[in-house]
C-alpha positions as CSV (number, residue, x, y, z in Angstrom):
1,X,25.1,-0.4,8.2
2,X,23.5,-1.8,5.0
3,X,26.1,-3.7,2.9
4,X,25.0,-2.2,-0.5
5,X,24.2,1.2,-1.9
6,X,20.5,1.5,-0.9
7,X,19.9,4.6,-3.0
8,X,21.1,2.9,-6.2
9,X,18.6,0.2,-5.7
10,X,15.6,2.3,-4.5
11,X,12.7,2.4,-6.9
12,X,10.4,4.6,-4.8
13,X,11.0,7.2,-2.1
14,X,8.4,9.5,-0.5
15,X,8.0,11.9,2.4
16,X,6.5,10.3,5.5
17,X,5.3,11.2,8.9
18,X,3.5,14.5,9.6
19,X,4.6,16.1,6.4
20,X,2.9,13.5,4.2
21,X,-0.4,14.2,6.1
22,X,-0.1,18.0,5.9
23,X,0.1,18.2,9.7
24,X,3.7,19.4,10.0
25,X,5.1,22.6,11.4
26,X,8.2,24.3,10.0
27,X,10.4,22.6,12.6
28,X,8.9,19.2,12.3
29,X,11.2,16.2,11.7
30,X,11.8,15.0,8.2
31,X,10.9,11.4,7.7
32,X,11.3,9.3,4.5
33,X,9.9,6.0,3.4
34,X,10.8,3.9,0.4
35,X,10.9,0.6,-1.5
36,X,13.9,-1.0,-3.1
37,X,14.9,-4.1,-5.0
38,X,18.1,-5.4,-3.4
39,X,21.0,-6.9,-5.4
40,X,20.4,-10.3,-6.9
41,X,22.5,-12.1,-4.2
42,X,19.9,-11.0,-1.6
43,X,17.2,-12.5,-3.7
44,X,18.7,-15.8,-5.0
45,X,21.1,-16.7,-2.1
46,X,20.4,-17.8,1.4
47,X,23.3,-16.4,3.4
48,X,22.6,-12.7,3.0
49,X,19.2,-11.3,3.9
50,X,17.7,-7.9,3.6
51,X,14.3,-6.6,4.8
52,X,14.8,-2.9,5.4
53,X,17.4,-0.2,5.8
54,X,17.0,2.6,8.4
55,X,20.6,3.4,9.3
56,X,21.8,6.9,9.1
57,X,24.3,6.3,6.3
58,X,21.7,4.8,4.0
59,X,19.0,7.5,4.7
60,X,21.3,10.4,4.5
61,X,22.2,9.6,0.9
62,X,18.7,10.9,0.0
63,X,19.2,14.4,1.6
64,X,19.9,16.1,-1.7
65,X,16.4,15.2,-2.9
66,X,14.8,17.5,-0.3
67,X,13.9,21.0,-1.3
68,X,12.5,24.1,0.4
69,X,11.3,23.9,4.0
70,X,11.9,20.2,4.3
71,X,15.6,20.7,3.2
72,X,16.0,23.4,5.8
73,X,14.4,21.4,8.5
74,X,16.6,18.4,7.7
75,X,19.7,20.4,8.4
76,X,18.4,21.3,11.9
77,X,17.3,17.8,13.0
78,X,18.1,14.2,12.2
79,X,16.9,12.9,8.8
80,X,15.1,9.6,9.5
81,X,13.3,7.0,7.5
82,X,13.1,3.4,6.3
83,X,13.6,1.8,2.9
84,X,12.0,-1.6,2.6
85,X,12.6,-4.6,0.3
86,X,9.8,-4.3,-2.3
87,X,8.6,-7.8,-1.3
88,X,8.1,-6.6,2.3
89,X,6.3,-3.5,1.0
90,X,3.8,-5.6,-0.9
91,X,3.4,-8.1,1.9
92,X,2.7,-5.4,4.5
93,X,0.5,-3.4,2.2
94,X,-1.5,-6.5,1.5
95,X,-2.2,-6.6,5.2
96,X,-3.3,-2.9,5.0
97,X,-0.4,-1.7,7.1
98,X,-1.1,2.1,7.4
99,X,2.6,3.1,6.9
100,X,3.0,1.2,3.7
101,X,-0.3,2.4,2.3
102,X,1.0,5.9,2.9
103,X,3.9,5.1,0.7
104,X,1.8,3.9,-2.1
105,X,-1.0,6.4,-1.9
106,X,0.7,9.7,-0.9
107,X,0.4,12.7,-3.3
108,X,2.6,12.9,-6.3
109,X,4.0,16.1,-4.8
110,X,5.4,14.0,-1.9
111,X,7.2,11.5,-4.1
112,X,11.0,12.3,-4.1
113,X,12.2,9.4,-6.3
114,X,10.3,7.1,-8.6
115,X,11.8,4.7,-11.2
116,X,9.8,2.8,-13.8
117,X,9.4,0.1,-11.3
118,X,8.3,2.5,-8.6
119,X,5.7,3.9,-11.0
120,X,4.4,0.4,-11.6
121,X,4.1,-0.2,-7.9
122,X,2.0,3.0,-7.4
123,X,-0.1,2.3,-10.5
124,X,-1.1,-1.1,-9.2
125,X,-1.6,0.0,-5.6
126,X,-5.3,-0.7,-5.7
127,X,-4.5,-4.4,-5.6
128,X,-3.4,-4.1,-1.9
129,X,-6.7,-2.8,-0.5
130,X,-9.2,-5.0,1.3
131,X,-11.6,-5.0,4.3
132,X,-8.6,-5.9,6.4
133,X,-8.3,-2.2,6.8
134,X,-10.8,-2.4,9.7
135,X,-8.4,-4.7,11.7
136,X,-5.2,-2.8,11.0
137,X,-6.3,0.8,11.2
138,X,-8.5,0.0,14.2
139,X,-5.6,-1.9,15.8
140,X,-3.1,0.9,15.3
141,X,-5.7,3.3,16.8
142,X,-6.2,1.1,19.8
143,X,-2.4,1.0,20.3
144,X,-2.4,4.8,20.4
145,X,-5.3,4.7,22.9
146,X,-3.5,2.3,25.2
147,X,-0.5,4.7,25.3
148,X,-2.8,7.6,26.1
149,X,-4.5,5.8,28.9
150,X,-1.3,4.5,30.4
151,X,0.3,8.0,30.3
152,X,-2.9,9.6,31.6
153,X,-2.9,7.3,34.6
154,X,0.7,8.2,35.3
155,X,0.0,11.9,35.0
156,X,-3.0,11.9,37.3
157,X,-1.7,9.4,39.8
158,X,2.1,9.1,39.5
159,X,3.8,6.3,41.5
160,X,5.5,7.9,44.5
161,X,8.2,5.2,44.8
162,X,9.1,1.8,43.8
163,X,6.7,-0.9,45.2
164,X,7.7,-2.7,48.4
165,X,7.3,-6.4,48.8
166,X,5.5,-6.0,52.1
167,X,2.7,-4.2,50.4
168,X,1.9,-7.4,48.5
169,X,2.0,-9.6,51.6
170,X,5.5,-10.8,50.8
171,X,8.6,-11.1,53.1
172,X,11.7,-9.2,52.0
173,X,13.2,-12.4,50.8
174,X,11.0,-15.3,49.6
175,X,10.7,-18.2,51.9
176,X,10.4,-20.7,49.0
177,X,13.5,-21.9,47.2
178,X,14.1,-20.0,43.9
179,X,14.4,-23.2,41.9
180,X,11.0,-24.4,43.2
181,X,9.4,-21.2,42.2
182,X,11.1,-21.2,38.8
183,X,10.0,-24.8,38.2
184,X,6.4,-24.0,39.1
185,X,6.3,-20.9,37.0
186,X,7.7,-22.8,34.0
187,X,5.0,-25.5,34.3
188,X,2.3,-22.8,34.4
189,X,3.8,-20.9,31.5
190,X,4.0,-24.1,29.4
191,X,0.4,-24.8,30.1
192,X,-0.6,-21.2,29.1
193,X,1.5,-21.3,26.0
194,X,-0.2,-24.6,25.0
195,X,-3.5,-22.7,24.7
196,X,-2.1,-20.3,22.1
197,X,-3.6,-20.7,18.7
198,X,-1.3,-21.5,15.8
199,X,-1.8,-19.0,13.0
200,X,1.1,-20.3,10.8
201,X,0.3,-19.5,7.2
202,X,-2.8,-17.4,8.1
203,X,-2.9,-13.7,7.2
204,X,-1.9,-11.5,10.2
205,X,-5.3,-9.7,9.8
206,X,-7.1,-13.0,10.4
207,X,-5.0,-13.5,13.5
208,X,-5.8,-10.0,14.7
209,X,-9.6,-10.6,14.2
210,X,-9.6,-13.9,16.1
211,X,-7.5,-12.5,18.9
212,X,-9.9,-9.6,19.3
213,X,-12.9,-11.9,19.5
214,X,-11.2,-14.2,22.0
215,X,-10.0,-11.2,24.1
216,X,-13.5,-9.9,24.3
217,X,-14.9,-13.3,25.5
218,X,-12.1,-13.9,28.0
219,X,-12.4,-10.3,29.4
220,X,-16.0,-11.0,30.1
221,X,-15.2,-14.3,31.8
222,X,-12.4,-12.7,33.9
223,X,-14.8,-10.0,35.0
224,X,-17.5,-12.5,35.9
225,X,-15.0,-14.6,37.9
226,X,-13.4,-11.7,39.8
227,X,-10.0,-11.9,38.1
228,X,-8.3,-8.5,37.5
229,X,-7.2,-9.3,33.9
230,X,-7.4,-12.0,31.2
231,X,-3.7,-12.8,32.0
232,X,-4.6,-13.4,35.6
233,X,-7.5,-15.6,34.6
234,X,-5.3,-17.8,32.3
235,X,-2.6,-18.0,34.9
236,X,-4.9,-19.1,37.7
237,X,-6.6,-21.7,35.6
238,X,-3.2,-23.1,34.4
239,X,-1.8,-23.2,37.9
240,X,-4.6,-25.4,39.1
241,X,-4.5,-27.6,36.0
242,X,-0.8,-28.4,36.6
243,X,-1.5,-29.4,40.1
244,X,-0.2,-26.6,42.2
245,X,-1.6,-26.4,45.8
246,X,-3.6,-23.3,46.9
247,X,-0.8,-22.0,49.2
248,X,1.8,-22.1,46.5
249,X,-0.6,-20.5,44.0
250,X,-1.3,-17.7,46.5
251,X,2.4,-17.0,47.0
252,X,3.1,-17.0,43.3
253,X,0.1,-14.7,42.6
254,X,1.5,-12.2,45.1
255,X,5.0,-12.5,43.5
256,X,3.5,-11.9,40.1
257,X,1.6,-8.8,41.3
258,X,4.7,-7.4,42.9
259,X,6.8,-8.1,39.8
260,X,4.1,-6.4,37.6
261,X,4.1,-3.3,39.8
262,X,7.9,-3.1,39.8
263,X,7.9,-3.4,36.0
264,X,5.4,-0.7,35.6
265,X,7.3,1.6,37.9
266,X,10.5,1.1,35.8
267,X,8.4,1.9,32.7
268,X,7.1,5.0,34.4
269,X,10.6,6.2,35.3
270,X,11.8,5.7,31.7
271,X,8.8,7.6,30.4
272,X,9.2,10.4,32.9
273,X,12.8,11.0,32.3
274,X,13.0,10.5,28.5
275,X,10.0,12.5,27.2
276,X,10.4,15.4,24.8
277,X,10.1,18.5,26.9
278,X,7.5,20.2,24.7
279,X,5.4,17.0,24.5
280,X,5.7,16.5,28.2
281,X,4.4,20.1,28.7
282,X,1.3,19.4,26.6
283,X,0.6,16.2,28.5
284,X,1.0,17.9,31.8
285,X,-1.3,20.8,30.8
286,X,-4.1,18.8,29.1
287,X,-3.9,15.6,31.1
288,X,-3.2,13.3,28.2
289,X,-1.0,12.7,25.2
290,X,-2.5,15.0,22.6
291,X,-0.1,13.9,19.8
292,X,-1.3,10.3,20.2
293,X,-4.8,11.5,20.2
294,X,-4.4,13.3,16.8
295,X,-2.9,10.1,15.3
296,X,-5.7,8.0,16.8
297,X,-8.4,10.1,15.2
298,X,-6.5,10.3,11.9
299,X,-6.2,6.5,11.7
300,X,-9.9,5.9,12.5
301,X,-11.0,8.4,9.9
302,X,-8.6,7.1,7.2
303,X,-9.8,3.5,7.9
304,X,-13.4,4.5,7.4
305,X,-12.6,6.5,4.3
306,X,-10.7,3.6,2.7
307,X,-13.6,1.2,3.4
308,X,-16.2,3.6,2.0
309,X,-14.3,4.8,-1.1
310,X,-11.9,2.0,-2.0
311,X,-9.0,4.5,-2.0
312,X,-6.6,6.1,0.5
313,X,-6.6,9.8,1.3
314,X,-3.2,10.3,2.9
315,X,-3.1,14.1,2.5
316,X,-5.3,15.7,5.2
317,X,-4.8,19.3,4.1
318,X,-6.7,21.4,1.5
319,X,-7.4,19.5,-1.6
320,X,-7.4,16.3,0.4
321,X,-9.4,15.1,3.4
322,X,-9.5,18.6,4.7
323,X,-9.2,17.8,8.4
324,X,-5.5,18.7,8.9
325,X,-6.3,21.9,10.8
326,X,-8.6,20.0,13.2
327,X,-6.1,17.2,13.7
328,X,-3.4,19.8,14.5
329,X,-5.8,21.5,16.9
330,X,-6.3,18.1,18.7
331,X,-2.5,17.7,18.8
332,X,-2.3,21.2,20.3
333,X,-4.8,20.4,23.1
334,X,-8.1,21.7,21.7
335,X,-10.1,18.7,22.8
336,X,-10.7,17.6,26.4
337,X,-10.0,14.0,27.3
338,X,-13.8,13.5,27.6
339,X,-14.4,14.8,24.1
340,X,-11.7,12.6,22.7
341,X,-13.3,9.6,24.4
342,X,-16.7,10.4,22.9
343,X,-15.2,11.1,19.4
344,X,-13.1,7.9,19.5
345,X,-16.2,5.8,20.2
346,X,-18.1,7.4,17.4
347,X,-15.2,7.0,15.0
348,X,-14.8,3.3,15.9
349,X,-18.5,2.7,15.4
350,X,-18.3,4.4,12.0
351,X,-15.3,2.2,11.1
352,X,-17.2,-0.9,12.0
353,X,-20.3,0.2,10.0
354,X,-18.2,1.1,7.0
355,X,-16.6,-2.4,7.0
356,X,-20.1,-4.0,6.7
357,X,-20.9,-2.2,3.5
358,X,-17.5,-1.7,2.0
359,X,-17.0,-2.3,-1.8
360,X,-13.6,-3.7,-1.0
361,X,-12.9,-7.5,-1.1
362,X,-12.5,-9.4,2.1
363,X,-8.8,-9.9,1.3
364,X,-6.5,-8.8,-1.6
365,X,-5.7,-10.9,-4.7
366,X,-2.5,-12.4,-3.4
367,X,-1.7,-14.1,-6.8
368,X,-2.0,-10.7,-8.6
369,X,0.2,-9.0,-6.1
370,X,2.7,-11.8,-6.3
371,X,2.8,-11.5,-10.1
372,X,3.3,-7.7,-9.7
373,X,6.2,-8.4,-7.4
374,X,7.9,-10.8,-9.8
375,X,7.4,-8.3,-12.6
376,X,9.0,-5.4,-10.6
377,X,11.9,-7.5,-9.4
378,X,12.7,-9.0,-12.8
379,X,12.5,-5.6,-14.5
380,X,14.9,-4.1,-12.0
381,X,17.4,-7.0,-12.2
382,X,17.4,-6.7,-16.0
383,X,18.5,-3.1,-15.5
């Protein structure tokens, strides 16, 4: 539980989730998102820290701000949300974090609370935008795609049982001493870790761009050398460089394969037993997670729009982007998996093309954002 009255220190609070996009149904959950300036002791001291509040006690203090359908829905389901330190809001928005851009750019009708400082934050929101949008919105969309592909694999070819060691050419109990295996694994891990690039001080979007470029190169090398993955490529190279003999490498590779299969089976079991029944029904019927698909397409479209227009169209309904009905139809299973695959490729290509001609700067003016942050915090502390 947060140790101060979050509502009293909140400068901006908005609707979030499906309702802020115009993609909600009457029974949709109610999500909130906000920014606050914590008490001075969290700003000037070192002992107490605050980044965000998402506990029930803090979020429920905003329930009285809801009206109409949202208020009724909140009584039937759990009210959820997050209120961030304004410094974190600006830091994440400067990295083109989709969730924080929603907070700054949502419609005025979706703003539930806005102080003088909150208004200042929204008025200066243009300072946060840059071509980093390509990495973040594309990255979030790819995360949705990875979930879709994993779940689809489980739907079409579900694991029948936990993997057996014998299937990987392993005895029931390893013949090698556990400490020997652990020492060898640690040596390989240390070598692999040493290849990691240090992005200390670099913007996260830069790290994402470099990682994407490296991942593409390494994936091609792995494919050309017959390795099943980039991770397997790195591990195999590191094992040889630290001096492990071929027999030990073979045993350890089999152990890694078995452990990976066992881990995926546990993840499958967790997914199978904890899914929302309605969502599980959609997945089973259409062969993929349609809700993830709708968010994937929304993210790619929003990213392209931001790069092309220099603004953020959060509201997807009438008077906004106008594609809410189509996105809802995707969520309801209107698209086949094959159509989704084709549309995703087209949307990703459009995002890439928009980035090359975007009027936005390569990165935001951090000094201007920092000055804005100081102004907001000092204004709030003066009361």
